[in-house]
ZAMIKE-903665 format. One record per residue (C-alpha): residue number from 1; x, y, z. Coordinates in Angstrom, 3 decimals. Layout:
// ZAMIKE-903665
{segu=NUM, u=X, v=Y, w=Z}
...
// end
This chain:
// ZAMIKE-903665
{segu=1, u=5.670, v=-13.957, w=17.829}
{segu=2, u=8.826, v=-14.227, w=15.768}
{segu=3, u=10.428, v=-11.133, w=14.361}
{segu=4, u=9.661, v=-12.291, w=10.816}
{segu=5, u=5.907, v=-11.961, w=11.177}
{segu=6, u=4.535, v=-8.878, w=9.620}
{segu=7, u=1.956, v=-7.120, w=11.552}
{segu=8, u=-0.545, v=-6.638, w=8.883}
{segu=9, u=-1.946, v=-9.318, w=6.543}
{segu=10, u=-4.181, v=-9.088, w=3.405}
{segu=11, u=-6.620, v=-11.862, w=2.725}
{segu=12, u=-7.548, v=-12.521, w=-0.894}
{segu=13, u=-9.284, v=-15.130, w=-2.904}
{segu=14, u=-6.793, v=-16.325, w=-5.569}
{segu=15, u=-3.312, v=-16.412, w=-6.738}
{segu=16, u=-4.050, v=-13.970, w=-9.524}
{segu=17, u=-5.243, v=-11.530, w=-6.913}
{segu=18, u=-2.150, v=-11.910, w=-4.891}
{segu=19, u=0.134, v=-11.408, w=-7.942}
{segu=20, u=-1.721, v=-8.210, w=-8.904}
{segu=21, u=-1.429, v=-6.816, w=-5.446}
{segu=22, u=2.257, v=-7.712, w=-4.976}
{segu=23, u=2.916, v=-5.866, w=-8.257}
{segu=24, u=1.760, v=-2.526, w=-6.789}
{segu=25, u=2.957, v=-2.817, w=-3.233}
{segu=26, u=6.352, v=-1.177, w=-2.325}
{segu=27, u=7.116, v=-3.495, w=0.585}
{segu=28, u=6.770, v=-7.181, w=0.976}
{segu=29, u=3.454, v=-7.943, w=2.740}
{segu=30, u=1.903, v=-11.183, w=3.731}
{segu=31, u=-1.049, v=-12.136, w=1.559}
{segu=32, u=-3.056, v=-15.068, w=2.304}
{segu=33, u=-4.936, v=-16.737, w=-0.581}
{segu=34, u=-8.106, v=-18.596, w=0.432}
{segu=35, u=-8.506, v=-20.089, w=-3.017}
{segu=36, u=-12.167, v=-19.494, w=-2.995}
{segu=37, u=-14.680, v=-20.449, w=-0.198}
{segu=38, u=-13.515, v=-21.620, w=3.083}
{segu=39, u=-15.166, v=-24.158, w=5.473}
{segu=40, u=-15.354, v=-23.056, w=9.134}
{segu=41, u=-12.649, v=-25.568, w=9.863}
{segu=42, u=-10.373, v=-24.245, w=7.259}
{segu=43, u=-10.811, v=-20.778, w=8.459}
{segu=44, u=-9.983, v=-21.708, w=12.085}
{segu=45, u=-6.867, v=-23.427, w=10.795}
{segu=46, u=-5.885, v=-20.143, w=8.946}
{segu=47, u=-6.565, v=-18.106, w=11.923}
{segu=48, u=-4.258, v=-20.363, w=14.078}
{segu=49, u=-1.515, v=-20.692, w=11.539}
{segu=50, u=-1.327, v=-16.985, w=10.746}
{segu=51, u=-2.080, v=-15.777, w=14.239}
{segu=52, u=-4.896, v=-13.618, w=12.785}
{segu=53, u=-6.411, v=-12.483, w=16.002}
{segu=54, u=-3.154, v=-10.729, w=16.968}
{segu=55, u=-2.690, v=-8.948, w=13.676}
{segu=56, u=-4.204, v=-6.227, w=11.489}
{segu=57, u=-6.108, v=-8.003, w=8.943}
{segu=58, u=-7.452, v=-6.644, w=5.690}
{segu=59, u=-9.931, v=-8.490, w=3.650}
{segu=60, u=-9.873, v=-7.769, w=-0.078}
{segu=61, u=-12.323, v=-10.019, w=-2.006}
{segu=62, u=-14.182, v=-9.815, w=-5.339}
{segu=63, u=-17.630, v=-8.111, w=-5.625}
{segu=64, u=-19.199, v=-11.259, w=-6.988}
{segu=65, u=-21.375, v=-13.669, w=-4.874}
{segu=66, u=-18.448, v=-15.987, w=-3.894}
{segu=67, u=-16.497, v=-12.881, w=-2.921}
{segu=68, u=-19.257, v=-11.499, w=-0.867}
{segu=69, u=-19.822, v=-14.786, w=0.804}
{segu=70, u=-16.179, v=-15.224, w=1.773}
{segu=71, u=-15.940, v=-11.714, w=3.050}
{segu=72, u=-19.018, v=-12.278, w=5.220}
{segu=73, u=-17.609, v=-15.492, w=6.638}
{segu=74, u=-14.184, v=-13.789, w=7.408}
{segu=75, u=-15.913, v=-10.849, w=9.019}
{segu=76, u=-17.873, v=-13.097, w=11.371}
{segu=77, u=-14.639, v=-14.690, w=12.617}
{segu=78, u=-12.429, v=-11.705, w=12.423}
{segu=79, u=-14.478, v=-8.914, w=13.691}
{segu=80, u=-11.377, v=-6.676, w=13.951}
{segu=81, u=-10.567, v=-7.051, w=10.258}
{segu=82, u=-10.746, v=-4.029, w=7.877}
{segu=83, u=-12.534, v=-4.520, w=4.446}
{segu=84, u=-11.065, v=-3.120, w=1.263}
{segu=85, u=-13.419, v=-2.763, w=-1.504}
{segu=86, u=-13.023, v=-2.472, w=-5.271}
{segu=87, u=-15.578, v=-0.652, w=-7.360}
{segu=88, u=-18.305, v=-3.315, w=-8.473}
{segu=89, u=-17.697, v=-2.354, w=-12.131}
{segu=90, u=-14.401, v=-4.180, w=-11.961}
{segu=91, u=-16.008, v=-7.261, w=-10.316}
{segu=92, u=-12.841, v=-8.955, w=-9.492}
{segu=93, u=-9.590, v=-7.780, w=-7.783}
{segu=94, u=-7.475, v=-9.276, w=-10.481}
{segu=95, u=-9.278, v=-7.253, w=-13.164}
{segu=96, u=-9.006, v=-4.018, w=-11.349}
{segu=97, u=-6.488, v=-1.428, w=-12.871}
{segu=98, u=-3.292, v=-1.176, w=-10.939}
{segu=99, u=-3.619, v=2.511, w=-10.249}
{segu=100, u=-6.978, v=1.770, w=-8.630}
{segu=101, u=-5.641, v=-1.058, w=-6.515}
{segu=102, u=-2.623, v=1.166, w=-5.463}
{segu=103, u=-4.998, v=3.990, w=-4.207}
{segu=104, u=-7.239, v=1.559, w=-2.399}
{segu=105, u=-4.157, v=-0.098, w=-0.679}
{segu=106, u=-2.432, v=3.266, w=0.072}
{segu=107, u=-5.724, v=4.550, w=1.817}
{segu=108, u=-5.353, v=1.441, w=4.111}
{segu=109, u=-1.731, v=2.582, w=4.835}
{segu=110, u=-0.009, v=-0.006, w=2.777}
{segu=111, u=3.026, v=1.347, w=1.036}
{segu=112, u=2.675, v=1.252, w=-2.738}
{segu=113, u=4.907, v=2.052, w=-5.678}
{segu=114, u=4.419, v=5.609, w=-6.568}
{segu=115, u=4.467, v=4.995, w=-10.257}
{segu=116, u=1.036, v=3.278, w=-9.781}
{segu=117, u=-0.436, v=6.267, w=-8.174}
{segu=118, u=-0.296, v=8.468, w=-11.367}
{segu=119, u=-3.946, v=7.756, w=-11.972}
{segu=120, u=-4.095, v=6.627, w=-15.578}
{segu=121, u=-4.016, v=3.498, w=-17.448}
{segu=122, u=-1.004, v=4.658, w=-19.451}
{segu=123, u=1.174, v=5.264, w=-16.478}
{segu=124, u=0.586, v=1.910, w=-15.008}
{segu=125, u=1.707, v=-0.104, w=-18.104}
{segu=126, u=5.452, v=-0.552, w=-17.118}
// end
C-alpha cells in the first residue's frame, strides 16, 4: 500500500454530502461518493480500487429508502465497516447542520474543526 493511502475512508451517497463533510473535517480524509445505488459489480470495483477490505470504512448515508438500501448493500460486502447515522429528522446528510455532523464524525474519531463543535446553528455559520 502506498504511503498516500489514508487508513480510514468514508462512503457517502453524493457530492453535496462530501462537500458538507469536508467542510467540518480538520484533516483531509478520503471520501468516496457512490452517486446513489450501486450494482454488485460497481461495488466490487469500488472495493478493489480503494482496497476497502484493508481499511477502516465508515458508511454515512441518508436515512431515506435509497440511503438505507445502499447502507445494507455496503454492509453485506464490507462487514467490518462502521455505520454513522444522522437523526432521521434531517433525512439527508447534506441537510444535517454542521455542528451535528461534526459531533457524529468526532465520535467516530475523525478530527473535526473545533468551531463546528460549539453546538448551535449560530456558531457554525462562518
